[in-house]
C-alpha positions as CSV (number, residue, x, y, z in Angstrom):
1,M,126.3,94.0,127.3
2,P,127.7,95.8,130.3
3,D,126.8,94.6,133.8
4,L,126.4,97.5,135.9
5,F,124.6,96.1,138.8
6,S,125.7,93.3,141.0
7,N,122.1,92.0,141.7
8,A,120.2,94.0,139.0
9,V,117.1,92.1,137.7
10,N,118.9,88.7,137.5
11,T,116.5,87.0,139.9
12,A,112.8,87.6,140.1
13,R,111.7,90.1,142.7
14,S,108.2,89.6,144.3
15,M,106.0,91.5,146.6
16,S,105.8,88.4,148.7
17,D,109.4,89.1,149.7
18,L,108.4,92.5,151.2
19,S,107.0,92.9,154.8
20,T,103.5,94.2,155.2
21,S,105.0,97.4,157.1
22,T,107.4,98.0,154.0
23,K,104.4,97.8,151.5
24,F,102.2,100.1,153.7
25,S,105.1,102.7,154.0
26,Y,105.7,102.7,150.4
27,C,102.0,103.2,149.4
28,F,101.4,105.8,152.3
29,G,104.0,107.9,150.7
30,Q,101.6,108.5,147.9
31,L,99.4,110.6,150.2
32,A,101.8,113.7,150.0
33,E,101.7,113.7,146.2
34,G,97.8,113.4,146.3
35,I,97.5,116.3,148.8
36,K,99.8,118.6,146.5
37,T,98.3,117.6,143.2
38,S,94.6,117.9,144.4
39,S,95.2,121.3,146.1
40,F,97.2,122.7,143.2
41,S,94.6,121.5,140.6
42,L,91.6,122.8,142.4
43,F,92.7,125.8,144.7
44,L,96.0,127.3,143.4
45,L,94.6,129.3,140.5
46,F,91.2,130.0,142.4
47,F,93.1,131.4,145.4
48,Y,95.5,133.7,143.5
49,N,93.1,134.9,140.9
50,Q,89.6,134.8,142.5
51,V,90.6,135.4,146.0
52,L,93.7,137.6,145.8
53,G,92.8,139.3,142.5
54,V,95.9,138.4,140.4
55,S,95.1,138.4,136.7
56,G,94.6,135.0,135.0
57,S,97.4,135.6,132.6
58,L,99.9,136.4,135.3
59,C,98.9,133.3,137.1
60,A,99.3,131.4,133.9
61,L,102.9,132.9,133.4
62,A,103.8,131.7,136.8
63,M,102.6,128.2,136.3
64,V,104.2,128.0,132.9
65,I,107.6,129.2,134.2
66,A,107.5,126.7,137.1
67,M,106.4,123.9,134.8
68,C,109.5,124.5,132.4
69,V,111.8,124.2,135.5
70,D,110.0,120.9,136.2
71,A,110.6,119.8,132.6
72,I,114.3,120.0,133.4
73,T,114.6,118.8,137.0
74,D,112.3,115.8,136.9
75,P,114.2,113.5,134.7
76,L,117.5,114.9,135.9
77,V,116.8,114.0,139.5
78,G,115.6,110.6,138.2
79,S,118.9,110.1,136.6
80,L,120.9,111.2,139.5
81,S,119.0,108.8,141.8
82,D,119.7,106.0,139.3
83,N,123.5,106.7,139.7
84,W,123.7,107.7,143.3
85,R,125.8,105.7,145.7
86,S,125.3,106.0,149.5
87,R,124.9,103.8,152.6
88,L,121.1,104.9,152.4
89,G,120.8,103.5,148.9
90,R,120.1,105.2,145.6
91,R,116.8,106.9,146.2
92,H,116.5,107.7,150.1
93,P,119.0,110.6,150.3
94,F,116.8,112.7,147.9
95,M,113.6,111.8,149.8
96,Y,115.0,112.7,153.2
97,A,116.3,116.1,151.9
98,A,112.9,117.0,150.4
99,S,110.7,116.4,153.6
100,I,110.9,119.6,155.5
101,P,111.3,122.1,152.7
102,L,108.4,120.5,150.9
103,A,106.1,121.1,153.9
104,V,107.4,124.6,154.5
105,G,107.1,125.6,150.8
106,Y,103.5,124.3,150.7
107,Y,102.4,126.3,153.7
108,F,103.9,129.6,152.3
109,L,102.4,129.2,148.9
110,F,98.9,129.5,150.4
111,N,100.2,132.2,153.0
112,P,101.9,134.9,150.9
113,Q,103.7,137.5,152.8
114,V,103.3,140.3,150.2
115,S,100.6,142.4,148.7
116,G,100.1,143.9,145.3
117,E,99.5,142.0,142.0
118,F,103.0,141.9,140.8
119,E,104.4,140.9,144.2
120,L,101.9,138.2,144.5
121,F,102.9,136.9,140.9
122,L,106.4,136.8,142.0
123,W,105.6,135.1,145.3
124,M,103.4,132.5,143.4
125,L,106.2,132.1,140.9
126,I,109.2,131.7,143.2
127,V,107.5,129.5,145.9
128,S,105.9,127.3,143.2
129,I,109.4,126.6,141.7
130,V,110.8,125.6,145.1
131,L,107.9,123.5,146.1
132,R,107.9,121.7,142.7
133,F,111.6,121.1,142.9
134,M,111.1,119.6,146.5
135,L,108.4,117.4,145.3
136,T,110.7,116.3,142.5
137,L,113.3,115.3,145.0
138,Y,110.8,113.1,146.8
139,H,108.4,111.9,144.2
140,V,110.7,110.8,141.3
141,P,112.8,108.5,143.5
142,H,109.5,107.2,145.3
143,L,108.1,106.3,141.9
144,A,111.4,104.6,140.7
145,L,111.6,102.7,144.0
146,G,108.3,101.0,143.2
147,A,109.7,99.6,140.0
148,E,112.5,98.0,141.9
149,L,110.5,96.4,144.6
150,T,109.0,93.8,142.2
151,N,109.4,93.0,138.5
152,D,106.4,90.7,138.2
153,Y,104.1,91.9,135.4
154,H,100.8,91.6,137.3
155,Q,102.2,92.4,140.9
156,R,103.4,95.7,139.6
157,T,99.8,96.5,138.7
158,S,98.7,95.6,142.2
159,L,101.4,97.6,143.9
160,V,100.5,100.7,141.8
161,A,96.8,100.2,142.5
162,Y,97.4,100.1,146.4
163,R,99.8,103.1,146.2
164,Q,97.2,105.2,144.2
165,V,94.7,104.5,146.7
166,F,96.6,106.6,149.3
167,G,96.9,109.2,146.4
168,S,93.1,109.4,146.2
169,L,92.9,109.5,149.9
170,G,95.0,112.6,149.7
171,Y,92.4,114.1,147.4
172,I,89.6,113.2,149.7
173,L,91.6,114.6,152.7
174,V,92.0,118.0,150.9
175,Y,88.3,118.2,150.0
176,A,87.1,117.0,153.4
177,L,89.3,119.5,155.4
178,G,88.7,122.3,152.9
179,F,84.8,122.2,152.5
180,G,84.1,120.3,155.8
181,V,86.3,122.4,158.1
182,F,88.0,125.4,156.7
183,F,85.8,126.7,153.9
184,V,82.4,126.3,155.6
185,S,79.9,129.1,154.9
186,T,79.8,132.0,157.2
187,D,77.8,135.2,157.5
188,S,80.7,137.0,155.8
189,F,81.3,134.3,153.1
190,S,78.4,132.2,151.7
191,N,81.1,130.5,149.7
192,G,83.7,129.9,152.1
193,Q,86.5,129.1,149.5
194,L,86.5,133.1,148.9
195,N,87.7,133.5,152.7
196,R,91.4,134.4,152.3
197,D,92.0,134.0,156.0
198,A,91.0,130.3,155.8
199,Y,93.9,129.4,153.5
200,A,96.8,129.6,155.9
201,P,95.5,127.2,158.5
202,F,94.3,124.9,155.9
203,A,97.7,124.8,154.1
204,G,99.5,124.5,157.6
205,L,97.5,121.3,158.6
206,L,98.1,119.7,155.1
207,A,101.9,120.6,155.2
208,A,102.2,118.6,158.5
209,I,100.4,115.8,156.9
210,M,102.6,115.8,153.9
211,F,105.7,115.8,155.9
212,T,104.4,112.9,157.9
213,S,103.6,111.0,154.7
214,V,107.1,111.5,153.4
215,A,108.8,110.5,156.7
216,V,106.8,107.4,157.0
217,M,107.4,106.4,153.5
218,S,111.3,107.0,153.7
219,L,111.9,105.5,157.0
220,G,109.5,102.5,156.5
221,T,111.3,101.5,153.1
222,Q,114.9,102.2,154.3
223,K,115.6,98.6,155.3
224,A,114.3,97.2,152.0
225,A,116.4,99.6,150.1
226,Q,119.6,98.0,151.3
227,S,118.9,94.9,149.1
228,L,118.0,96.7,146.1
229,P,120.3,97.1,142.9
230,R,123.4,99.1,143.3
231,N,125.7,100.5,140.8
232,E,128.9,98.5,141.8
233,N,131.1,99.7,139.0
234,D,130.8,103.3,140.4
235,P,130.9,105.2,137.1
236,S,132.0,108.7,137.3
237,M,129.1,111.2,137.4
238,H,129.9,113.6,134.7
239,W,127.8,116.7,134.5
240,S,126.4,115.4,131.1
241,T,125.5,112.0,132.3
242,P,121.9,112.9,133.3
243,F,121.3,114.6,130.0
244,M,122.8,111.5,128.3
245,D,120.5,109.2,130.2
246,V,117.3,111.2,129.3
247,A,118.2,111.4,125.8
248,E,118.8,107.5,125.6
249,A,115.5,106.8,127.3
250,M,113.6,109.1,124.9
251,R,114.7,106.8,122.1
252,S,112.5,104.1,123.5
253,R,109.4,103.7,121.2
254,S,107.4,102.3,123.9
255,F,108.2,105.2,126.0
256,Q,107.5,107.8,123.4
257,S,104.1,106.6,122.7
258,L,103.1,106.4,126.2
259,V,104.4,109.7,127.5
260,A,103.4,111.7,124.3
261,G,99.8,110.5,124.7
262,F,99.7,111.4,128.4
263,I,101.0,114.9,127.6
264,V,98.4,115.4,125.0
265,I,95.7,114.3,127.4
266,S,97.2,116.2,130.3
267,V,95.9,119.5,128.8
268,P,92.1,118.9,128.9
269,I,92.5,117.0,132.2
270,G,94.2,120.0,133.8
271,I,91.9,122.5,132.3
272,G,88.9,120.4,133.6
273,M,90.4,120.2,137.2
274,A,91.7,123.8,137.3
275,L,88.2,125.2,136.3
276,G,86.3,122.7,138.3
277,L,85.8,125.0,141.4
278,Y,84.7,127.8,139.1
279,L,82.2,125.6,137.3
280,N,80.8,124.1,140.4
281,T,80.5,127.3,142.3
282,Y,79.2,129.6,139.6
283,F,77.8,127.6,136.9
284,W,76.3,124.4,138.7
285,Q,75.7,126.6,141.7
286,V,76.6,124.1,144.3
287,K,76.4,125.3,147.8
288,S,79.5,125.2,149.9
289,S,77.9,122.7,152.3
290,H,77.4,120.4,149.3
291,M,80.7,121.0,147.4
292,I,82.5,118.1,149.3
293,Y,79.9,115.6,147.8
294,V,80.8,116.5,144.2
295,L,84.6,116.7,144.8
296,V,84.9,113.6,146.9
297,A,83.0,111.4,144.2
298,L,86.0,111.5,141.8
299,P,88.6,110.2,144.2
300,L,86.1,107.7,145.8
301,G,85.6,106.5,142.2
302,T,89.3,106.1,141.7
303,I,89.7,104.0,144.9
304,V,87.1,101.6,143.7
305,G,88.6,101.6,140.2
306,Y,92.1,100.9,141.8
307,G,90.6,98.0,143.5
308,L,89.2,96.6,140.1
309,A,92.4,97.3,138.2
310,A,94.5,94.5,139.6
311,T,91.6,92.0,138.6
312,L,91.0,93.6,135.2
313,A,94.7,93.6,134.4
314,K,94.7,89.7,134.5
315,H,92.2,89.7,131.6
316,I,93.2,92.5,129.3
317,E,96.3,94.2,128.0
318,K,97.6,97.3,130.0
319,K,97.3,99.3,126.6
320,Q,93.5,98.4,126.6
321,A,93.1,99.6,130.1
322,V,94.7,103.0,129.1
323,L,92.4,103.4,126.0
324,W,89.3,102.4,127.9
325,G,90.2,104.7,130.9
326,A,90.9,107.7,128.8
327,T,87.7,107.4,126.7
328,G,85.5,106.7,129.8
329,W,87.0,109.7,131.8
330,C,86.4,112.0,129.0
331,F,82.8,110.9,128.4
332,F,81.6,111.1,132.0
333,A,83.5,114.4,132.7
334,A,82.1,116.2,129.7
335,T,78.6,114.8,129.4
336,P,76.7,116.7,132.2
337,V,77.2,120.1,130.5
338,G,76.1,118.8,127.2
339,L,73.0,117.2,128.7
340,H,72.3,120.4,130.6
341,Y,72.0,122.5,127.4
342,A,70.1,119.6,125.7
343,G,67.5,120.1,128.6
344,L,68.1,116.5,129.8
345,F,70.1,117.1,132.9
346,P,68.2,117.9,136.4
347,T,67.4,121.6,137.1
348,L,70.1,123.6,138.7
349,G,70.0,123.8,142.4
350,T,67.9,120.6,142.9
351,T,69.0,117.5,144.8
352,A,68.7,115.7,141.5
353,N,71.2,117.9,139.9
354,L,73.6,117.3,142.8
355,V,73.2,113.6,142.6
356,G,73.6,113.7,138.7
357,L,77.0,115.6,139.3
358,V,78.2,113.1,141.9
359,V,77.3,110.1,139.7
360,A,79.2,111.5,136.7
361,Q,82.3,112.4,138.8
362,F,82.3,108.9,140.5
363,A,82.1,107.2,137.0
364,A,84.9,109.5,135.7
365,G,87.0,108.3,138.7
366,L,86.3,104.7,137.9
367,A,87.6,105.3,134.3
368,I,90.6,107.4,135.0
369,S,92.0,105.1,137.6
370,Q,92.5,102.4,135.0
371,L,94.6,104.7,132.9
372,I,96.7,105.8,135.9
373,V,97.4,102.2,137.2
374,A,98.1,101.0,133.8
375,I,100.6,103.7,132.9
376,N,102.6,103.4,136.0
377,S,102.8,99.6,135.8
378,M,103.8,100.0,132.0
379,L,106.7,102.4,132.8
380,A,108.3,99.7,135.0
381,D,107.9,97.3,132.1
382,I,109.6,99.8,129.9
383,A,112.5,99.9,132.3
384,D,113.1,96.2,131.9
385,E,113.0,96.5,128.1
386,H,115.5,99.4,128.4
387,E,117.7,97.2,130.6
388,L,117.7,94.3,128.1
389,E,118.7,96.8,125.3
390,T,121.3,98.8,127.2
391,G,122.4,96.8,130.2
392,K,121.4,99.7,132.5
393,R,118.5,100.2,135.0
394,T,117.2,103.6,134.7
395,E,113.8,103.6,136.5
396,G,114.5,107.1,137.8
397,V,114.8,108.7,134.2
398,F,111.5,107.1,133.0
399,F,109.7,108.0,136.3
400,G,111.2,111.5,136.3
401,A,109.7,112.1,133.0
402,Y,106.4,110.7,133.9
403,A,106.4,112.8,137.1
404,F,106.8,115.9,135.1
405,V,103.8,114.8,133.0
406,I,101.8,114.4,136.1
407,K,102.6,117.9,137.3
408,A,102.2,119.2,133.8
409,T,98.6,117.8,133.9
410,A,97.9,120.5,136.5
411,G,100.5,123.0,135.3
412,I,99.7,123.2,131.6
413,G,95.9,123.0,132.3
414,A,96.0,125.6,135.1
415,A,97.9,127.9,132.9
416,A,95.7,127.5,130.0
417,S,92.8,128.0,132.3
418,G,94.1,131.3,133.5
419,L,94.5,132.5,130.0
420,V,91.1,131.4,129.3
421,L,89.7,133.3,132.2
422,D,91.0,136.5,130.9
423,L,89.7,135.7,127.3
424,I,86.1,135.3,128.5
425,N,86.3,138.4,130.8
426,W,85.8,136.4,133.9
427,P,85.5,138.9,136.8
428,A,88.0,138.4,139.7
429,G,88.0,139.2,143.3
430,E,86.4,137.8,146.4
431,H,83.3,140.0,145.8
432,I,82.2,137.7,143.0
433,R,80.1,135.4,145.1
434,S,77.6,133.8,143.0
435,A,76.4,133.4,139.5
436,A,74.3,136.6,139.6
437,D,77.7,138.5,139.7
438,V,79.0,136.8,136.6
439,P,77.9,137.8,133.0
440,Q,75.9,135.2,131.3
441,E,78.2,135.1,128.3
442,S,81.1,134.3,130.6
443,L,79.2,131.5,132.3
444,L,78.3,130.1,129.0
445,A,82.0,130.3,127.8
446,L,83.2,128.7,131.0
447,S,80.9,125.8,130.8
448,I,81.8,125.0,127.2
449,V,85.5,125.2,127.9
450,A,85.4,123.2,131.1
451,G,82.7,120.8,129.6
452,P,82.5,119.4,126.1
453,A,85.5,121.4,124.5
454,F,88.2,119.7,126.3
455,A,87.1,116.3,124.9
456,I,88.7,117.3,121.7
457,G,92.1,116.6,123.3
458,L,91.2,113.0,123.6
459,L,91.5,111.9,120.0
460,P,95.2,112.5,119.2
461,A,96.0,110.9,122.7
462,L,94.1,107.7,121.8
463,W,96.1,107.5,118.5
464,L,99.4,107.9,120.5
465,F,98.5,105.3,123.2
466,A,97.6,102.8,120.4
467,Q,101.2,102.9,119.2
468,Y,102.3,101.2,122.4
469,Q,103.5,97.6,121.7
470,L,104.8,96.2,124.8
471,S,102.5,93.3,125.7
472,H,102.4,90.8,128.5
473,A,103.9,88.2,126.2
474,R,106.7,90.4,125.1
475,H,107.5,91.4,128.6
476,A,107.7,87.6,129.7
477,E,110.3,87.2,127.0
478,I,112.3,90.2,128.3
479,L,112.3,88.9,131.8
480,S,113.4,85.5,130.5
481,Q,116.4,86.9,128.6
482,L,117.4,89.0,131.6
483,N,117.2,86.0,134.0
484,S,119.2,83.7,131.6
């Protein structure tokens, strides 16, 4: 078995070896990803379709093309960062390079400098591709770095949980600034999210926060990176090396079942998130002043769930957490619409209705947080299994593929949602301001698609997740063999 790393995982690495500032910096870096994912999921389709008037099908096409680029770049950047040699370490050069372009691209995505439907489509497409690639340069090495900081089975779960808290704070920040500051109701716009002029300053402030998150993370973990595994044999980086690394990683049975399940479930999750603002605005008729309560409930639920995840992981296998999390999220996300049509949910426009939506979203957050923490922790375990089988550490490849799946959650779902909007003849344009402006049949179709219908995607995902076989006991055996 080749020994490619002078200090690869031959000794145990523990979070206790890291300073508090290093752990904080690493976790704080998730804020940027949380801002990007939440704003893409909630606002991107709504902004270009409902506010700017671009057809849902063209929005879908732009998202699919950008996502296809991600499908190639995410695992390739992961492989490059696995094999990179520099005085800054394997991961940090990529993260530094992404910091400024990521913030600039985010600002201009929500501040297009063109007009006309086709021109706006091209702007959305090109800027989305650039922005997604910049996020790849940062986020994939960031995720892979976490797998290197500790190899303890339970501490990995704790580190992921703490990191994801900042991701959820990114969601809360987007919703709070959006509906608490920039998209408040005015005389001209009773639904402030329809005000085009509010999006540029909104995106500008968030872009500055994203840059700060990336900078703090990169600079704060730089010292720790100097002691992490390095490729001492300096293998030649042939153009085909990243492709070979990806192909080799895809042969892992554990990886196949985990990622395939998440890809399947990503479609209904993405649809639910992309159509969430439509559903809340037009079907549930949530006022702009109350929108923040419904939207913030989900990330608040995930924060509480992340706090519970580390404790729960000590009593159940990670695979169980994934299965329970997927099932719970789907149940709580889909139930309100079903109860509404059964006459069992509080009347539209009432305080009780608002409370019911908030409770359902909070419970969905509690559930989905278990799936997110467990999968991130499991990927690090899979990297250990892969090292035992091949002698190489390729965290970047595994987390690159996973990063693509995360973005596909928003990309596939939003793209499918764009097509759905056209299929149900959804009226576009900022003049569509309330449920009274939408045909009843379109509202019915929207509620079914964004409610109970996406639960169908859960069943094959559960079967795929159930195929995962890397248990706590097996991981202990792997570490024992690596350390021998």
